[in-house]
N, C-alpha and C positions, 0 to 999 in steps of 0.2 A: 609416644605422644609427639604430635607435630609441633615444631617450633612456632612461636608467635610470629605472625607475618606483619609486615608494615602495611599501613592503610594506603589507599590511593592518594589521599591528601598528603601524607608524609612523603610519598614518592614524588608527587608533583612539586612539593616545596623544595626538596633537594635538587631536583632537576632545574628549577628556576634559579636557585641559588648558584648553581654552576654557571648557568648562562649569564647571570648578572656579573659574576666575578671574572669572566674570561672573554671579554670582547675581542682581544687580539687573537686568541686561538680560534674564535669563530670566524674572524676575517681571513686568517690563514687557511682554515679548512675550506672556505668558499673558494679561495684562489687556487688551492691545490686540486680542486675538482676538474680544472681545465685540462691538466696534463697527466694526472695520476689516476689510475683506476680506483674507484671508491675514495679518491682524494688522499691516498697515502701510498708511500713507496712499496709497502708490503701489506696486503689486505688484512692480515692479522692485526695491524695497528689500529683498526677500527673496532676491535673486539673488546672494548672497554665499556663499562656500563654508564658512560657519560653521554649526555644528549648531543655532544659534538666532540671531535677529537681534541685531546690536549696536546699542544705543540710545545716542544722543549727548547729553551734557550741555552741551558748549560747543566751539566751534571758533574759534580765534584764530590769525592768521598761518599758519604751516605746522604747527600742533599741534592735534590733535583730542583731546578728553577724553571718555571714554565715561561711561555712567551709573554704572559701578563705580569711577570715579575714575582709571582707567588712562589715561596720556597716550601718544599715538601721534605719531611723525613721519609726517605725512600727505603721501604722494606720489600719492594718488588725487585729492585736491582737488576733490571733487564731480564726478568724471569730467569735468574741465576747467572746470566752472562757476566754481570758485574758483581759476583759474589764477594770479591776482594775489594770492592769499592770502585767508584768511577774514577778512571784516570789516575791510578796510584803513581806516585812520583817515580819509582824505579822503572816502571813500565813506560811511562811517557818519555823518560830520558833515553831508554834503550831504543825506542821507536825513532826518536829524533836523530840519534846517532847513526842508526842503520839506514834511515831514509837518505842520508847524505852519501852513503856508500853503495847504494843500489837496493832495489826492491825485489827483483826476481831474475833468475838466470838459468833455471833448471839444472843447476849444479849445487852440490852441498857446500854450505858455508864452513869456514874454518872451525867454528866452535860446535860443529855437529857431534863429534865424539863426547864433548862435555855435556851436551844436552841429552844424549843417550844415557850417559852415566847418571845424570840427575833423574831422568824418568825411571830408570831401574831402581834407584835408591828410594825415590818417593813412593812409587806404586808397587814395587816388589816383583815385577816381571822383567826378564833379561833382554828381550828383543822387541824392537819397535818399528812402526811405520807411522807416517803422518797423513792427514787429510785436512780439508778446510772446515768441514762441519762434522758433527757426530752422525748425521744422516749418512754422509758419504762413508765415514768409517764403518758404520754398521753394514752398509751395502757391501763394502769390500770384505769385511769379515765373513759375511754370509757366502760370498763366492769362494773364499778360501776354505771355509768349513765344508761346503759341498764338494769342492775339488779334492780335498785330502781324505774325506770319508767315503766319497762316491755314494753318498746317500742324498735323496731328493728333498726330504721333509725338514721343515723348520717348526720349532715349538716355541710358543710365546704364552704369556699369561693374559687372561682377559683383563682389559683396562690398562694394558701396558702402553708406554710411549717410547718409541725409538726413532723419532723424527719422521721425515718424509720417505720412509722405506716402504715401498709398495707391498712387499711380502707381509708386513706387520699391520697393514691397514685393513684388517678384517674384524668381524664381530663373532661372538659366540651366542648361539641360540640357547637361552637358559634352560629350556625343558629337555632338549635332546642332546645338547652339547656339540651340535654340528657347527662347523665353521662356515660363516656366511660372508659374502662380499659386503663391504660397508657402503650403504647407499649415499652417504655424503661425499664420498671420494669422486672427484670430477674426472671424466674422460677415461674411466676404467674399462679396459677391454680384455685384459689378461686374466686367466683363471688362477689367481694367486691363492684363493681359498682351497684349491685342490692340493696345494703343497705346503700349507701352513696349518698346524694344529693349535687349538686354543684350549687351555684348561684354566679353572679358577685358581687364583692365587691362594696359597696356604693349604692347598688340597693335595696331599702326597699320594693318595690313592689314585686320583685322576692323573697325576704326573706319571706315576708308574705305568698305568694303563697306556698312556700315550707313547711312552718310550719302549714298551715291551716287544714290539715287532722288529726292532733293530733298524728302522728306516729313517730315524731322526738324526740329521747331521749335527744339529746343535740346539741347545736351549738358549735363546736370547732373552735375557731377563734384566730388569732393574732389581737391585736388592730389596727395595720397597717400591710399591706402586706410587707414582708421584703425579700423574696427569689427571686422575679422577679424584683428587684429594689425596692425602698421604695415607697409605695403607701399609703398616709395618708387617714384617714377617713374624709369625708366631715363633715362640722359643723352640729351637732345635730344627726348624724347617729347613734352613739352608744347609746344615750339616747332612741332613737326610737326603735332600735334593741332590747335593753334590755326590753323595754315595750312589744314588740311583743313576746319575749320568755316567759315572765310571763303570757301573755294573753293565750298562747296556751300550757302552762305547760311544756315547753322545758327548760332544764337546760342550763345555759350559762357558757361555759368554756373558760377562757382567758389564752391562752398560751403566756406568756410574756418572753420566753427565749431570744428573739431578741429585746424586747422592754424595758428591764430593764434600757436601756440608757435614757429613758424619764425623770425620776426623781427618787428620793429615794422612793422605794416601787412600782415602775412601773407605767405604763400608767393608769390602772384602778383606782388605789388609787389617783393619781394626778388629775384625771378628775371626781372623785366622783361616779364612777360606782360601782355596787355591784354584781359581778359575783358569781355564785354558787360554781364554782371551779376555782382555780388559779394554773397554772403550770409554773415552772421556772427551767432551767437547765443551763449548760455551765458556765456562770460567777457567778452563785449564791454562790458557795463556792470558788471563786477566781480562778477557772480553774481546780481544782481537779474534777475528775468524780463524779458528784453529781447532783441530781434533787430533787425537792420537789413539792408536790401538797397539797394545802390547800382547805378547804371547810367550809361552814357555819355550825352552830350548828344544824339547821334543817336537812340539808343534812346528817350530821354525824349520826343523829338518824335513818334516813332511811337506811344508810349503815350498821349500827349495826343490824337493823332488818333483812335486806336481808341476811347478813352473818349468823345470828342465825337461819334463816329459811332454809338455805341450808344444804344438807347432809355434813357429815365430809369428808374431803379430800382436795386436792389442789384446791384453788379457781381460779387459773390462774392469780393471782395477787401477785406480789412480787418475789424477787430473793434473794438468800442466802446472798449476800454481801450488799444488800441495808441497809442503816443505820449503816454500820460498824463503828468501833471506830475511825479509821483514818479519814473517811469522816465526821463524826460528829464533830471531833476536827477542821477540816478545815472550816466547816460551822459555827461553833461557832466563830472562829476567823474572818471570813469574815463578818458575821452579826455585830460583835462588832466593827471592825476596818475599814472595806472597804465600807459597805453600810452606809455612813455617809453624813450628809448634807454638810459638808465641802468639801468632795470629789466631790459631785455633783455640788457644786457651781464652783469649779475649772474646771471641765469637761465641763459644759454648757457654761461657759464664754469663754473658748478656742474654743468651737464649733461655737459660734456666731462669733468670730473673723475669723475663717476659712471660714464660710459661706459668710461673707461680702467680704473677700478677693477673694474667687472664683468668686463670682458674679461680682466684680470689674474687674477682668481679662477677664471674658467672654464678658462683655460689651465693654471693651477697644479694643478687637480684633474682635468684630463683630460676636461672636458665639451665635446662638439661642439655647443654651443648658440650662438645668435647674438643680438647686441644691435643693434637698428636705431634710429637717432636722427633726429629732425626738430626741430632747434632745441632747445627745452627739454623735448621729449617723447621718451621712450625706451620701447622695447618689448623685453622679454626673450622670445625665441622659442626653443622647444626643437627646433630644426632646424639642420642644419649650414651653411646658407647664407641670405643675405638673400632673403626671398620675392619672387617675380616677379609673382604674381597671387593671387587668392583661392583658386583650386584648389590652388595650391602650398601654401598654409597648411593647407587641409583635408587634403591628403595627408600632412602631417607633424604632424597634431594630436596632442597629448598632454593631453587634458582632465583626467585624474586627476592628472598631475604639476602642471598649472597650479593646480588646486584645492589640492593639498598645499602648493605653494610659497606661495600666498596665505595659507593658514591658519597655516603655520609662521612666516611673518614677522609676521603680525598678533599671534600669541601672544607675540612678542618685541618688540612695540612699534613695528612698521613697517607702514604701511597702503599696499597697492597697489590698483590698480583691480580690481574683482571680476570683470569680464567677460573679461579677459585680463590678462597681467602688464605693464600699462602703468605707467610712472613719470613724473610731471610735476614740474618744478621751478618754484617761485614766487619773487617778489622777497623773500618772508619766509623762504624756505628758507636754512638756514645750513650751513656746512662740517660742523658737528657732526652735522646731520641726515643728510647724505650719508655721512659716516663711520659713523654708526650703521647705516644700511642696508647698507653694504658689510661691516660686521662680522657682521651676521646672515646676509647672503648667503654669506659665507665658511663659516659654520657649516653652512648648507644644502648648499653644494657638497661639503664634506667628508663630510657624512652620506650623500649620494647618489653619492659618488665611484665610478666604474666599477670601481676596483681594491679597493674596500672588502670 
């Protein structure tokens, strides 16, 4: 059954309400058009369902204040970059102290050994390297994986998200299963779809078939799909997938950039998995540009051998600012003060409260919608069951309803993630923030009630 859709009049009313409430943002949006493409520093910033871009004055804790002075309970949190809250005090202090001592020098800072030990203790892998973004970290891991296995193929899941990694920006033809170039990708000239295989998430038979010829260097995967809505793994899938990778000599790479919300240390550690590589970005250093990738001791030995066997010159791995002093200071502060059991206990407790409240409102108003939760991360999905794979999400898509939901809640002081209806809880989020979201959601449910 298709979810109830908002009427054109309701959409028009919410759009006008936004325009009336945000004259300063409208003025800034017009001024920014002069010197920024699409009027924003990054064109993604216009991908919000508002009739004009919302400009920010300040973000602290779990509260965002826009240029017009409106305060929002922020459940977007920089699309997970600020998962531990905006500008947490230990991070701000560490950045200020390091900024006075130097920003970057292409040499390791004194507390590098301490950061390495914290990474190993937090995430469970012994050896590490740093990058500035998860996209870069994933690119570097793919080079390492192909170098040490001498295999050309990459395997990903349909609907995956691994940043701006060209190899992963491919689509799956649902009928034949063939890998296709993605038409939305700009300036594409390389034949990445010839070296990337795509299978449906939660499909072990398809996974085994893709691995069986021994040509796949690595399976690069999120523990749960997060970019097409939240699609959780079926029970036992990851244990079986890990066994298949080992059977066929394929390296397992867990990209946990979006699943650090699961528990301290991420999904793999919480569920007893043993990936060969682990990647995390965005929130790992509290929102400062930073990413890390870790690997097993056995993989590290193979990496050293591959590097030593290669001629001198640029490896294609690494950038000048990776591991700079400022980023290292932020990572040290985040691992010490933000990635704590106490913070996760708070976040997960509030997430459970929010999940229960959303389900209660949906039942009360007769909506056959679904809430999927992964630790402190929740997804409101306008479909009657928890999605099984990306195609399941596509088949039940309600983009107009998603846009209306986001704009309706933003107009009432609650900020959700723009690309889909994701909600994230931080250590700075309070019960009052959750209750505010639930009150606005109850208003939305009543307005769109099937019996209205």
